[in-house]
C-alpha positions as CSV (number, residue, x, y, z in Angstrom):
1,M,0.0,-0.1,0.0
2,Q,2.8,2.4,0.8
3,H,3.9,2.0,-3.0
4,H,0.4,3.0,-4.4
5,V,-1.5,6.2,-4.8
6,I,-5.2,6.6,-5.8
7,G,-5.6,7.1,-9.5
8,H,-8.3,8.9,-11.4
9,S,-10.6,5.9,-11.4
10,G,-10.4,5.7,-7.6
11,R,-8.4,2.6,-7.7
12,L,-4.9,2.0,-6.2
13,V,-2.3,2.4,-8.8
14,K,1.2,1.1,-8.1
15,L,4.1,3.8,-8.4
16,P,6.8,3.0,-10.8
17,G,10.1,3.0,-9.0
18,G,8.4,2.8,-5.5
19,A,7.9,5.5,-2.9
20,N,11.4,7.2,-3.8
21,T,9.7,8.8,-6.9
22,L,7.5,10.9,-4.5
23,G,8.7,14.5,-4.0
24,R,9.5,15.3,-0.4
25,P,8.9,18.7,1.2
26,Q,12.2,20.7,1.2
27,V,13.5,22.7,4.2
28,P,13.1,26.5,3.3
29,Q,16.3,28.1,2.6
30,E,17.4,31.3,4.1
31,L,17.1,34.2,1.6
32,N,20.3,35.6,0.2
33,L,20.1,39.3,1.3
34,A,23.6,40.3,0.1
35,G,22.3,42.1,-3.1
36,F,19.7,44.0,-1.0
37,Q,22.2,45.0,1.6
38,D,24.5,46.2,-1.3
39,H,21.6,48.3,-2.5
40,I,20.9,49.8,0.7
41,A,24.7,50.5,1.2
42,F,25.2,52.2,-2.2
43,T,21.9,54.3,-1.7
44,F,23.0,55.3,1.7
45,Y,26.5,56.2,0.5
46,F,25.3,58.6,-2.3
47,Q,22.6,60.1,-0.1
48,R,24.8,60.8,3.0
49,Y,28.6,60.9,2.2
50,R,29.6,64.5,1.5
51,W,32.0,63.6,-1.2
52,A,30.0,60.8,-2.8
53,Y,28.5,62.9,-5.8
54,F,31.7,64.5,-6.3
55,W,33.6,61.1,-6.5
56,Q,31.0,59.1,-8.4
57,G,33.6,58.4,-11.3
58,I,35.7,56.4,-8.8
59,I,32.8,54.1,-7.4
60,R,31.4,51.2,-9.6
61,V,27.8,50.4,-8.7
62,S,27.5,47.1,-10.6
63,P,29.9,44.3,-11.4
64,A,31.4,43.7,-14.9
65,D,31.8,40.1,-13.9
66,S,32.3,37.7,-11.0
67,S,35.9,38.8,-10.4
68,D,35.6,42.5,-10.8
69,L,38.1,44.0,-8.4
70,H,36.8,47.4,-9.0
71,Y,33.3,46.5,-7.8
72,T,34.9,44.6,-4.8
73,A,36.7,47.7,-3.8
74,S,33.6,49.9,-4.2
75,R,31.5,47.5,-2.1
76,A,34.2,47.8,0.6
77,V,33.8,51.6,0.5
78,V,29.9,51.7,0.8
79,L,29.5,48.9,3.2
80,G,32.2,50.4,5.3
81,Y,30.6,53.7,5.3
82,L,27.2,52.3,6.2
83,A,28.9,50.3,9.1
84,K,30.7,53.4,10.3
85,M,27.5,55.5,10.4
86,N,25.4,52.9,12.0
87,H,28.1,51.4,14.3
88,D,27.6,47.9,13.0
89,R,30.7,46.0,13.8
90,E,29.6,42.9,11.8
91,L,29.0,44.9,8.7
92,E,32.4,46.7,9.5
93,M,34.1,43.3,9.3
94,K,32.4,42.4,6.1
95,A,33.8,45.7,4.7
96,V,37.3,44.9,5.9
97,Q,37.2,41.3,4.3
98,L,36.1,43.0,0.8
99,S,39.0,45.5,1.2
100,S,41.5,42.6,1.8
101,Q,40.0,40.5,-1.0
102,A,40.4,43.6,-3.4
103,V,44.1,44.2,-2.3
104,S,44.9,40.6,-2.6
105,G,43.4,40.4,-6.1
106,I,45.3,43.7,-7.1
107,Q,48.6,42.2,-5.7
108,N,48.1,39.1,-7.7
109,M,47.5,41.0,-10.9
110,I,50.6,43.2,-10.3
111,N,52.7,40.1,-9.7
112,N,51.6,38.7,-12.8
113,G,53.6,41.5,-14.6
114,S,51.1,41.9,-17.6
115,I,50.8,45.5,-18.6
116,P,47.2,45.1,-19.6
117,E,46.2,43.6,-16.3
118,Q,48.1,46.3,-14.5
119,A,46.2,49.0,-16.2
120,S,42.9,47.4,-15.7
121,I,43.4,47.6,-11.9
122,L,43.9,51.2,-11.9
123,S,40.1,51.9,-11.1
124,A,40.1,49.3,-8.3
125,I,43.3,51.1,-6.7
126,S,41.5,54.4,-7.0
127,A,38.5,52.9,-5.2
128,M,40.9,51.5,-2.5
129,G,42.3,55.0,-2.2
130,V,38.8,56.2,-1.2
131,Y,38.5,53.4,1.4
132,N,41.7,54.1,3.0
133,Y,40.9,57.9,3.1
134,M,37.7,57.2,4.9
135,F,38.7,54.5,7.3
136,E,42.6,53.9,7.2
137,P,44.4,57.3,7.0
138,T,47.6,55.6,8.0
139,F,48.0,53.9,4.7
140,S,46.1,56.4,2.5
141,Y,48.9,57.5,0.2
142,L,50.2,54.0,-0.3
143,H,47.6,53.5,-2.9
144,H,48.4,56.7,-4.7
145,Y,52.1,55.6,-4.7
146,G,50.9,52.5,-6.3
147,L,49.0,54.4,-9.0
148,Q,52.2,56.3,-9.8
149,M,54.2,53.3,-10.1
150,I,51.8,51.5,-12.4
151,L,51.5,54.4,-14.6
152,K,55.1,54.8,-15.1
153,S,55.4,50.9,-15.6
154,C,52.8,51.1,-18.4
155,G,54.0,54.3,-20.0
156,P,51.9,57.0,-21.8
157,F,51.5,55.0,-25.1
158,Y,49.3,52.5,-23.3
159,F,46.4,54.9,-22.5
160,Q,45.4,55.9,-25.9
161,D,42.3,53.6,-26.2
162,E,39.0,54.8,-24.7
163,A,38.9,52.4,-21.8
164,N,42.4,53.1,-20.5
165,L,42.3,56.9,-21.5
166,R,39.3,57.0,-19.0
167,R,41.3,55.5,-16.3
168,F,44.2,57.7,-17.0
169,R,42.1,60.7,-16.6
170,C,40.8,59.7,-13.4
171,C,44.3,58.9,-12.1
172,R,45.9,62.2,-13.3
173,K,43.3,64.3,-11.6
174,M,43.7,62.3,-8.4
175,L,47.7,62.4,-8.5
176,Y,47.7,66.1,-9.2
177,C,45.5,66.6,-6.3
178,V,47.9,64.8,-3.9
179,A,51.0,66.4,-5.4
180,L,49.4,69.8,-4.9
181,R,48.7,68.8,-1.1
182,M,52.1,67.4,-0.8
183,R,53.7,70.4,-2.7
184,C,55.9,68.3,-4.9
185,K,56.6,68.2,-8.6
186,T,54.8,65.4,-10.6
187,F,56.1,63.3,-13.4
188,L,52.7,64.0,-15.2
189,S,54.0,67.6,-15.9
190,R,56.4,66.1,-18.6
191,P,55.4,66.7,-22.2
192,E,54.8,62.9,-23.1
193,W,52.3,62.5,-20.4
194,K,50.4,65.6,-21.8
195,T,50.3,64.5,-25.3
196,V,50.9,60.8,-26.1
197,P,47.6,59.6,-24.3
198,F,45.6,62.2,-26.0
199,L,46.8,61.5,-29.5
200,F,43.3,60.9,-30.9
201,V,41.2,63.1,-28.6
202,K,41.7,65.8,-26.0
203,S,38.8,67.6,-24.3
204,T,38.8,71.0,-22.6
205,E,39.2,69.4,-19.3
206,D,42.2,67.5,-20.6
207,K,43.7,70.7,-21.8
208,I,43.3,72.6,-18.5
209,M,44.7,69.5,-16.6
210,D,47.7,69.9,-18.8
211,I,48.4,73.3,-17.2
212,L,47.3,72.5,-13.8
213,V,49.9,69.6,-13.4
214,D,52.7,72.2,-13.7
215,I,51.5,74.1,-10.5
216,P,52.6,71.6,-7.8
217,G,56.2,71.9,-9.1
218,L,56.0,75.6,-9.0
219,V,54.8,75.5,-5.5
220,E,57.5,73.2,-4.6
221,S,60.1,75.5,-6.0
222,I,58.9,78.6,-4.4
223,N,58.4,76.8,-1.2
224,F,62.0,75.7,-0.7
225,L,64.2,77.9,-2.8
226,N,65.5,81.5,-1.8
227,R,62.8,83.9,-2.8
228,S,65.2,86.8,-3.6
229,E,67.6,84.7,-5.5
230,H,65.0,83.1,-7.7
231,H,62.5,85.7,-7.8
232,R,62.8,86.6,-11.6
233,D,62.6,82.8,-12.7
234,M,59.6,82.0,-10.4
235,A,57.7,85.3,-11.4
236,Q,58.2,84.3,-15.1
237,R,56.9,80.8,-14.6
238,I,53.8,82.2,-12.8
239,R,53.2,84.7,-15.7
240,Y,53.6,81.8,-18.2
241,I,51.2,79.5,-16.5
242,R,48.6,82.3,-16.0
243,A,48.8,83.2,-19.6
244,K,48.1,79.5,-20.6
245,L,45.1,79.6,-18.3
246,A,44.0,82.8,-19.9
247,D,44.2,81.2,-23.5
248,W,42.4,78.2,-22.2
249,W,39.5,80.4,-20.9
250,V,39.2,82.2,-24.3
251,E,39.0,78.8,-26.1
252,W,36.5,77.4,-23.4
253,H,34.2,80.4,-23.7
254,S,34.1,80.2,-27.6
255,L,33.1,76.6,-27.4
256,N,30.6,77.2,-24.7
257,P,28.6,80.2,-25.5
258,N,25.6,81.2,-23.4
259,S,26.2,78.2,-21.2
260,A,25.7,79.8,-17.9
261,S,22.6,81.4,-16.2
262,E,22.2,83.4,-12.9
263,T,20.0,82.7,-9.9
264,V,19.4,84.5,-6.8
265,R,20.6,82.8,-3.6
266,Y,21.2,83.6,0.2
267,C,24.7,84.2,1.1
268,G,25.7,83.1,4.7
269,G,28.2,84.9,6.6
270,N,28.2,87.9,9.0
271,N,30.0,91.2,8.5
272,L,30.7,90.6,4.8
273,L,31.7,93.7,2.9
274,P,28.6,94.9,1.0
275,F,30.2,94.3,-2.3
276,I,31.1,90.7,-1.5
277,A,27.6,90.0,-0.1
278,S,26.3,91.6,-3.4
279,F,28.6,89.4,-5.6
280,L,27.7,86.1,-3.7
281,S,24.0,87.0,-3.6
282,T,23.8,85.1,-7.1
283,N,25.0,81.8,-8.2
284,L,25.9,80.2,-11.6
285,I,24.1,77.4,-13.2
286,F,25.5,75.7,-16.3
287,E,23.9,73.7,-18.9
288,T,26.2,70.7,-17.7
289,A,28.1,69.9,-14.5
290,Q,31.1,69.3,-16.5
291,Q,31.2,73.0,-17.6
292,G,31.0,74.1,-14.0
293,L,33.8,71.7,-12.9
294,E,36.1,72.9,-15.5
295,L,35.4,76.6,-14.5
296,I,36.0,75.8,-10.9
297,C,39.4,74.3,-11.7
298,Y,40.1,77.4,-13.8
299,H,39.2,80.0,-11.2
300,S,40.9,78.1,-8.2
301,A,44.2,77.9,-10.1
302,M,44.0,81.6,-11.0
303,L,43.4,82.3,-7.3
304,L,46.2,80.1,-6.2
305,L,48.7,81.8,-8.7
306,G,47.8,85.1,-7.4
307,Q,48.5,83.9,-3.8
308,V,51.9,82.4,-4.9
309,E,52.8,85.6,-6.6
310,W,52.1,87.8,-3.4
311,F,54.1,85.3,-1.4
312,L,56.9,85.5,-3.9
313,L,57.0,89.4,-3.4
314,G,57.4,88.9,0.3
315,Q,53.8,89.8,1.0
316,S,51.2,88.0,3.0
317,P,48.5,86.9,0.6
318,D,45.8,86.7,3.2
319,E,46.5,90.2,4.4
320,Y,46.7,91.6,0.9
321,E,43.3,90.1,0.0
322,I,41.6,91.7,3.1
323,L,43.3,95.0,2.7
324,S,42.5,95.1,-1.2
325,M,39.0,94.1,-0.5
326,R,38.4,97.0,1.7
327,D,39.8,99.4,-0.8
328,Y,37.6,97.9,-3.5
329,G,34.7,98.1,-1.1
330,E,35.3,101.9,-0.4
331,K,35.2,102.5,-4.1
332,H,32.1,100.6,-4.4
333,P,30.2,101.1,-1.2
334,R,26.8,100.0,-2.8
335,G,27.9,96.8,-4.0
336,V,29.2,95.4,-7.3
337,P,29.1,98.1,-10.1
338,R,26.4,97.4,-12.8
339,R,27.9,95.4,-15.5
340,Q,27.6,96.1,-19.2
341,T,27.7,92.5,-20.5
342,Q,25.2,90.0,-21.3
343,T,27.1,87.0,-19.9
344,P,26.8,86.4,-16.1
345,L,30.4,85.0,-16.2
346,L,33.1,87.2,-14.8
347,L,35.1,88.3,-17.8
348,P,39.0,88.5,-17.8
349,E,39.0,92.3,-18.5
350,E,36.9,92.8,-15.3
351,I,39.5,91.3,-13.1
352,E,41.5,93.7,-11.0
353,H,42.5,91.4,-8.1
354,H,43.2,87.6,-7.9
355,W,40.6,87.2,-5.0
356,Q,38.0,87.9,-7.7
357,H,38.6,84.4,-9.1
358,G,37.9,83.1,-5.6
359,L,34.6,84.9,-5.4
360,E,33.7,83.7,-9.0
361,G,34.6,80.0,-8.0
362,L,32.3,80.2,-5.0
363,R,29.5,81.5,-7.2
364,I,29.9,78.5,-9.4
365,L,30.3,76.1,-6.6
366,S,27.1,77.2,-4.8
367,G,25.0,76.0,-7.8
368,F,27.4,73.0,-8.7
369,R,26.0,70.3,-6.3
370,A,22.5,70.6,-7.6
371,S,23.7,70.0,-11.2
372,L,25.4,66.7,-10.3
373,E,23.3,63.7,-11.6
374,A,23.3,60.4,-9.8
375,R,25.5,57.7,-11.2
376,S,27.4,60.0,-13.5
377,E,31.0,59.4,-14.4
378,L,32.1,62.8,-13.1
379,Y,35.1,63.0,-10.7
380,V,35.9,66.1,-8.8
381,T,39.0,66.2,-7.0
382,A,39.3,67.8,-3.7
383,G,42.2,70.2,-4.7
384,P,40.4,72.9,-6.3
385,L,37.5,72.9,-3.7
386,A,40.0,72.9,-0.9
387,I,41.7,76.1,-2.4
388,L,38.2,77.7,-2.4
389,Y,37.7,76.5,1.0
390,C,40.8,78.2,2.4
391,F,39.8,81.4,0.7
392,A,36.4,81.2,2.2
393,R,37.7,80.6,5.6
394,N,39.8,83.7,5.2
395,L,36.5,85.6,4.4
396,G,34.9,84.0,7.5
397,I,32.3,82.2,5.3
398,A,33.9,78.7,5.6
399,E,30.6,77.1,6.9
400,A,28.7,78.6,4.0
401,M,31.2,77.3,1.6
402,L,31.1,73.7,3.1
403,N,27.2,73.8,2.8
404,M,27.8,74.2,-1.0
405,I,29.3,70.7,-0.9
406,S,27.2,69.0,1.6
407,G,24.4,69.8,4.1
408,E,25.9,67.5,6.9
409,Q,27.7,69.1,9.7
410,W,31.3,68.5,9.0
411,A,33.2,71.8,9.9
412,E,35.4,69.9,12.4
413,H,36.6,67.5,9.7
414,A,36.9,70.1,6.9
415,E,40.2,71.5,8.4
416,V,41.8,68.2,8.1
417,E,40.5,67.3,4.7
418,L,40.9,70.7,3.2
419,G,42.9,73.0,5.3
420,S,46.2,71.3,4.3
421,Y,45.9,73.1,0.8
422,D,46.3,76.4,2.6
423,F,48.7,78.2,0.4
424,Y,48.6,81.5,2.4
425,K,51.3,79.9,4.4
426,L,53.8,78.8,1.7
427,G,56.7,79.0,3.7
428,S,55.6,76.1,5.9
429,S,56.4,72.5,4.7
430,A,53.7,70.0,4.0
431,Q,54.8,68.3,7.4
432,E,54.3,71.5,9.4
433,M,51.1,72.4,7.8
434,S,49.6,68.9,8.4
435,N,50.7,69.1,12.0
436,A,48.4,72.0,12.5
437,S,45.5,69.9,11.5
438,M,44.3,67.3,14.0
439,W,41.7,64.6,13.7
440,R,40.2,62.5,16.5
441,T,39.4,58.7,16.7
442,D,36.1,57.6,18.2
443,S,38.0,57.1,21.4
444,G,38.7,60.8,21.6
445,H,42.5,60.6,21.1
446,S,44.0,63.2,18.8
447,H,46.3,62.2,15.9
448,T,48.2,64.1,13.4
449,W,47.2,63.3,9.9
450,E,50.5,63.7,8.3
451,A,52.4,61.9,11.2
452,E,50.2,59.0,10.6
453,T,50.9,58.8,6.9
454,S,54.5,59.8,6.8
455,V,55.6,56.6,5.2
456,G,52.9,56.7,2.4
457,S,53.6,60.4,1.9
458,Q,57.2,60.0,1.5
459,L,57.0,57.0,-1.0
460,F,54.5,59.3,-3.0
461,I,56.8,62.2,-2.9
462,N,59.8,60.1,-3.9
463,S,58.0,58.4,-6.9
464,S,56.3,61.6,-7.9
465,W,59.4,63.3,-9.4
466,P,60.1,62.5,-13.2
């Protein structure tokens, strides 16, 4: 009987093969929530982390295949951030495991010695740089050192195809930013790194980056050489870079006519001179975020060159800015003079002082965050924004500037992340500047950022030179 079932006629029918052919109920399997957890982590990261929208080009939100190291590193970033903000120890350990897995995979591909494989992991290393920046500052510059060594190993000829050129662009911006912070010359300023990868295509952003990568070497020279002895040579280099930037702006403006519009905004900050408050009462909105990004790079660079020039003359750039602003304000007590142009952009012939570039940069930045689209490939480095931060801090509106980047309360972290780009004090070394910036662990102990990264930073500086 146990080998029979009731058939359609109501009679017993023998089972072929016996009772073993009957399906047995299965124990319900636990649902795999890994994908759901990843979705939550990516969403949380892009909604909450202050740099998430600016660094979208570094993070990969979906895997290309099952062994995608770039995606593994990106998961480590977003899961680590979710764990940190929610104090989730178990999730934190998962992020650490993913980080270790990515580092191990990267190491294996480097040991393989294949140039195509080395180039393919540049994006993964960039994402690991974000991970260490957020969670392990002790080793943050080791990944940037690795980027430099791989780029040098591959050589400029390898980055001419579209996929590798995209990786190179991201790495070049990242390494420029770190070299500027470290105040050291970068090998990317050599002519072959400005020409060979761009043999088939060169954008306006590529062209301004060709100019910007010369600035860290200029700053290094002025920072360590005798000012009176090398005054003429340094002044000539400043004029040369400034002229190249001016030519770039003319080309950019001809390619992007009528690309900007002006909107009214509230300008935070107390005791601002009337003309500054008037100037910052509007912001600039562009047709694309890319256009805004390029002009932020332009104005921050022109601002920095003006600061360097005044330092070279033996003057204090911050004191000059305040005094000249007061003089300008006395000439224009009712605010910014009425402009006779149709474009809302500040034109070169209207600029009398280098700090006007800083104000224009803030106007662009104030409308920039809203123009960023989710899941875009845009990558905005911290360097240009840090230059504007130090300028805004000198005006007493640092908090308003930080709100342009993110609505979260992060003023206490901003000095560590952005204050080390303070070029008002060029006489100080990178070590001394960083010693002025302290960060605190969850336990409340103070640590010096640069002291914690001295090994990584020294490796970066040593390998940064041509």
